[in-house]
Each structure stands twice: as C-alpha cells, then as structure tokens.
C-alpha positions in Angstrom: 48.7 -3.3 62.6 45.4 -1.6 61.8 42.2 -3.4 62.6 40.1 -4.6 59.6 37.0 -2.7 58.8 33.7 -4.3 59.8 32.1 -6.2 56.8 29.3 -3.7 56.5 31.8 -0.8 56.1 34.1 -2.4 53.5 33.4 -0.7 50.1 32.1 -3.0 47.5 33.1 -2.7 43.8 29.7 -1.1 43.0 30.2 1.4 45.8 33.7 2.3 44.5 32.3 2.9 41.0 29.6 5.1 42.5 32.0 7.1 44.6 34.2 7.6 41.5 31.2 8.9 39.6 30.4 11.3 42.5 34.0 12.5 42.6 33.8 13.3 38.9 30.6 15.3 39.5 32.2 17.1 42.5 35.2 18.1 40.2 32.7 19.4 37.6 30.8 21.5 40.2 34.1 22.9 41.6 35.2 23.9 38.1 31.9 25.6 37.4 32.2 27.7 40.6 34.5 30.0 38.6 33.5 31.8 35.5 35.1 30.6 32.2 37.0 33.9 31.9 38.3 33.7 35.4 39.5 30.1 34.8 41.2 31.2 31.6 42.9 34.1 33.4 44.1 31.8 36.2 45.5 29.3 33.7 47.4 32.1 32.0 48.7 33.3 35.4 49.9 29.7 36.2 51.7 29.4 32.9 53.5 32.7 33.6 54.5 31.5 37.0 55.7 28.1 35.7 57.9 29.9 33.1 59.3 32.2 35.9 60.2 29.2 38.0 61.8 27.3 35.1 64.1 30.3 34.3 65.3 30.2 37.9 65.5 26.4 38.4 62.7 26.3 40.9 60.0 23.6 41.1 56.7 25.2 40.2 54.6 22.6 42.0 55.9 23.5 45.5 53.7 26.2 47.1 56.6 27.9 48.9 55.5 31.4 50.2 59.1 32.7 50.0 59.4 31.9 46.3 55.9 33.3 45.6 56.9 36.5 47.5 60.0 36.8 45.2 57.7 36.3 42.2 55.4 39.1 43.4 58.4 41.4 43.9 59.6 40.6 40.4 56.1 41.4 39.0 56.1 44.8 40.8 59.3 45.8 39.0 57.3 46.0 35.8 55.8 49.5 35.8 53.2 48.4 33.2 51.6 46.0 35.6 48.9 47.4 38.0 48.6 46.3 41.6 45.2 44.8 40.8 46.9 42.6 38.2 49.5 41.4 40.6 46.8 40.6 43.2 44.9 38.7 40.5 47.9 36.6 39.6 48.4 35.7 43.3 44.7 34.7 43.4 45.3 32.6 40.3 48.3 30.8 41.9 46.4 30.2 45.1 43.5 28.7 43.1 45.8 26.4 41.0 47.7 25.2 44.1 44.4 24.3 45.8 43.3 22.3 42.7 46.5 20.3 43.1 45.8 19.6 46.8 48.7 21.8 47.9 47.2 25.0 49.3 49.4 28.2 49.4 49.6 30.0 52.7 48.8 33.6 51.6 48.9 34.7 55.2 52.6 33.8 55.5 54.7 37.0 56.1 56.8 36.4 52.9 53.6 37.0 50.9 51.6 39.2 53.2 54.3 41.8 53.8 55.6 41.9 50.2 52.1 42.4 49.0 51.4 45.2 51.6 54.6 46.9 50.4 53.6 46.7 46.8 50.2 48.2 47.5 51.7 51.0 49.5 54.4 51.9 47.0 52.6 51.3 43.7 48.9 51.5 44.5 46.9 53.9 42.4 43.2 54.8 42.3 41.3 52.5 39.9 41.1 53.8 36.3 37.4 53.4 35.7 36.0 53.5 32.2 33.8 56.4 31.3 30.1 56.0 31.6 28.0 56.3 28.4 24.7 58.0 29.1 21.4 57.8 27.3 22.2 60.6 24.9 25.5 59.0 24.1 23.8 55.7 23.2 21.4 57.4 20.9 24.2 59.1 19.1 26.1 55.8 18.8 23.2 53.8 17.3 22.5 56.5 14.8 26.0 55.7 13.3 25.3 52.0 12.8 24.4 50.6 9.4 21.0 49.3 8.4 22.1 45.8 7.5 22.0 42.7 9.7 25.3 43.6 11.4 23.9 47.1 12.2 20.7 45.6 13.6 22.6 43.2 15.8 25.0 45.8 17.1 22.1 48.2 17.8 20.4 45.5 19.9 23.7 44.8 21.7 24.1 48.5 22.7 20.5 49.1 23.7 20.0 45.8 25.6 23.5 46.1 27.2 22.8 49.6 28.4 19.2 49.2 29.5 20.0 45.9 31.3 23.2 47.2 32.9 24.8 44.0 31.7 28.4 42.9 31.7 29.7 42.1 28.2 29.9 38.4 29.0 26.2 38.5 30.0 25.2 40.2 26.8 26.8 37.6 24.5 25.8 34.8 26.9 22.1 35.3 26.2 20.2 32.4 24.6 16.8 32.4 22.8 15.3 30.2 25.5 16.3 28.2 28.7 18.6 25.2 28.6 19.4 25.5 24.9 23.2 25.6 25.1 25.9 24.4 27.6 27.8 27.7 27.6 24.8 30.0 27.8 24.7 32.5 30.7 21.0 33.5 30.4 17.9 33.5 28.3 15.3 36.0 27.1 11.6 35.9 28.1 9.3 38.2 26.2 6.3 39.6 28.0 3.7 42.2 27.1 5.3 44.9 29.2 8.9 44.2 28.0 11.6 41.7 28.4 12.8 39.7 31.3 16.4 38.5 31.0 17.3 35.5 33.2 21.0 36.1 33.9 23.5 33.7 35.5 25.8 36.1 37.2 28.8 35.9 39.5 26.6 35.1 42.6 23.8 33.1 41.0 20.7 33.8 38.9 18.9 37.1 38.8 16.1 38.6 36.7 16.7 41.8 34.8 13.6 43.6 33.6 13.8 45.8 30.5 10.8 48.0 29.7 9.9 49.6 26.4 11.7 52.8 25.4 10.1 56.2 24.7 10.5 55.7 20.9 10.9 52.9 18.4 14.4 54.1 17.6 15.7 53.8 21.2 13.6 50.9 22.4 15.8 48.0 23.5 12.8 45.6 23.5 12.0 46.4 19.8 15.6 46.4 18.8 16.1 42.8 20.2 12.9 41.5 18.7 13.8 43.0 15.3 17.2 41.4 15.4 15.9 38.0 16.4 13.2 38.1 13.8 15.3 39.2 10.8 18.3 37.2 12.0 16.0 34.1 12.3 17.2 33.4 15.9 14.8 30.7 17.1 17.2 28.6 19.1 20.6 28.9 20.8 22.8 32.1 21.1 21.0 35.4 20.5 24.1 37.3 19.4 26.3 35.6 16.7 29.1 36.5 14.3 28.0 37.7 10.8 30.2 36.9 7.7 29.8 38.1 4.2 28.3 35.5 1.9 30.5 35.0 -1.1 27.8 33.6 -3.3 25.8 36.9 -3.5 27.2 40.5 -3.5 26.2 42.2 -0.3 24.7 39.1 1.3 25.5 38.3 4.9 25.6 34.9 6.6 24.8 34.5 10.3 26.9 31.9 12.2 25.4 29.4 14.6 28.2 30.1 17.1 28.2 32.6 20.0 29.7 36.0 19.5 32.8 36.7 21.5 32.5 39.2 24.4 35.4 41.1 23.0 33.1 42.2 20.2 31.1 44.2 22.8 34.2 46.1 23.9 35.3 46.8 20.3 31.8 47.9 19.3 31.5 50.3 22.2 34.8 51.9 21.4 34.2 52.1 17.6 30.6 53.5 18.0 31.7 56.1 20.6 34.5 57.2 18.4 32.2 57.5 15.4 29.7 59.5 17.4 32.4 62.0 18.5 31.9 61.3 22.2 34.7 63.0 24.3 35.9 64.7 21.1 38.0 67.0 23.3 40.5 64.3 23.9 43.2 62.8 21.6 42.0 59.7 19.7 44.1 57.2 21.6 42.9 58.6 24.9 39.3 58.5 23.8 39.6 54.8 22.8 41.0 53.9 26.2 38.2 55.7 28.0 35.5 53.3 26.6 34.8 49.6 26.9 32.0 47.1 27.5 31.8 48.3 31.1 30.8 51.8 29.9 27.3 50.5 29.2 26.9 49.1 32.8 28.4 52.2 34.4 26.2 54.4 32.1 23.0 52.8 33.3 24.0 53.1 36.9 24.9 56.8 36.4 22.0 57.8 34.2 19.1 56.0 35.8 16.9 58.4 37.7 15.7 55.9 40.3 16.3 55.1 44.0 19.7 53.5 44.6 18.1 50.2 45.9 16.4 49.7 42.5 19.6 50.3 40.6 21.5 48.0 43.0 19.0 45.2 42.4 19.0 45.7 38.6 22.8 45.4 38.5 22.9 42.5 40.9 25.2 44.1 43.4 25.4 42.7 46.9 25.9 46.1 48.5 25.0 49.7 47.6 28.7 50.5 48.0 29.5 48.6 44.8 26.6 50.4 43.0 28.0 53.8 43.9 31.4 52.9 42.3 29.5 52.6 39.0 27.8 56.0 39.4 30.4 58.2 37.7 28.5 61.5 38.1 26.2 61.1 41.1 25.4 63.9 43.5 28.0 63.2 46.2 26.9 66.0 48.6 23.2 65.4 48.5 23.5 64.3 52.1 25.7 66.9 53.9 26.8 65.5 57.3 28.7 68.7 58.0 25.5 70.8 58.2 23.6 67.9 59.7 26.1 68.0 62.6 25.4 71.7 63.2 28.3 73.4 61.3 
C-alpha cells in the first residue's frame, strides 16, 4: 500500500482549481503553437484517416505504425497526390495522436521504409509558382479599377510584393496592435515609410517598406489611400467589399477580415489580365501564379545583398531564401575556376 503524502504536499481544493486553470492555459498555448491554417489542414487529414479506418474496420484511435504504413501506401496509389501532401498528412496524424496522448512512432520501420520507398518512386522536384517581378506588378495594378475594390487590391499587391509577405500575413494585418484576436500583425506609419509588425511562423519580425519611386507604384501611398478612403481606423486592414443595394454603384466595406484565398485569386486574375506569360495556354498561366508569386518576386527582383533579403523575408537560413530566387545568377561564384580548372 502506497504511503500517504505529507500534509504539506496534499493538494488543497484551491490548488486543484489553480492547476486546472493552468492546464487550460497550457492547452491554449499548445494550440497556438500551430498556425490556424496548419491546424485546419491537420484536422482535415485526421478526418480522411478516420474515414479510411472506418471503411476497413480499423480503430482510428490506435497509433499502430503498421496500419499507418498501409494508409500511406494507399495514398501513394493516387497519382494526383504529391509526395509532399502525403508527408503533410503523416505530420497531421502524428500531431493529432500526440494531442490525444498516444504518440505515433514515425521511426518504426513500417512507416519509415514505406515513406522512403514512396519518396524514391514518386518524388518530383517541387513545382514552384512563378515569380512576379516589379514590371509585372506595375502592369497588374494598371488593370485594376478606380473604385474602393480597386484601391484595396492595389494596396494588397504592392504591400504584399514590397513586404515579401505570405498571403496570410497580408490579410492578417490590423490597423494597430492588439485590436483583434485573429490578427497576425499591425501597421506602423513612420516618416520614411511603413513598419509592419508581423507574427510569422517563428515569432515576430519587423518588415520595413520604403516609399516607391512614383505615386503610382508606392506601396506606402497605396496603403494609406486605402485606409483613408476605406475609413479603416480599427481592426483588419483588408476587408471584403459588397455592393450596397440602396444606391447604384455604391460599395459597402465589411468589418470582417478578408480571406487569404482572395490574395491568390487576385494575383491570378490580375496576372491574366495583364497578359503575363501570354506565351502559355490559359489554364497553364493560371496555375503558374498564386499568392506566393509576390513573395518569390520580391526575393528574385530585389537588387540587394542576400542577407538583407533573408532578413526581410524572415528566413532562418540563406538556403531557404535562394529557393525563392527564381532567376538568380547561379554561377556568380564559380568554384570550378576557383579550384584551378
């Protein structure tokens, strides 16, 4: 029989309530360690796995590496699914099992060897989106309307490009700090330009955006114009705009946050309208561009030292920054000649 705890170590009712409160806070912190989009993707992965187990009479709450290996092999039989997507689903399962207190052993041979075989047989170079350069952005904003929607979209393209932002970071901007619960950053206006305080994947970073060479292409002026005419004085900077049925041609700005999917659709639509990559069929052109084209475009077009571009994009290593540079001078440093050949 276990010995009783000393009186000073026995939890009192108040202590238990406090510990329960701390446990709730710990769960909240654990949930916030993953981005909202990542958690939604993991939840979708889990639902897919649950349906797969149900069709085969397997219990989905048992982290059996052999069953998971069979699931991965089944996923690989779908030619439409990329290896990266299969790896992401495995990450989703691992995360969900950990949340349930039943960790999945990904190092088990039933998972490790199956995944290695899938990578070897089906692995392909990553299909990166095309980078949009400065001239492309100018051509795109010239195609936008002069109404509120056009002003908003112009600011999105210019700020997204100049800031090298992810689409979630663009729409996650707030007018000021601590104004919304779902905000991912806020705007600070200084005499020399803008400072965007961005909550990224690895913590907070500051993104400095200077004035452009002309009023037409200046991201600072574009954002200020949108915020002034859109009367954005609190909360999300970029919001949906609906037609106001009470007056012909009138537009009504929502108080809600714009979806990050709008950025991808905007980039595709504006690139198509501007005739960028007109040498390709229409479907292929549409697939070439997405929200990431802005971020890759800044990394490619910026005539600056790599370390400055790396800091601007918030990359931990210069290796990642180089992946974004679609047209960089790969042979500027020639080790063949440096070695004497």
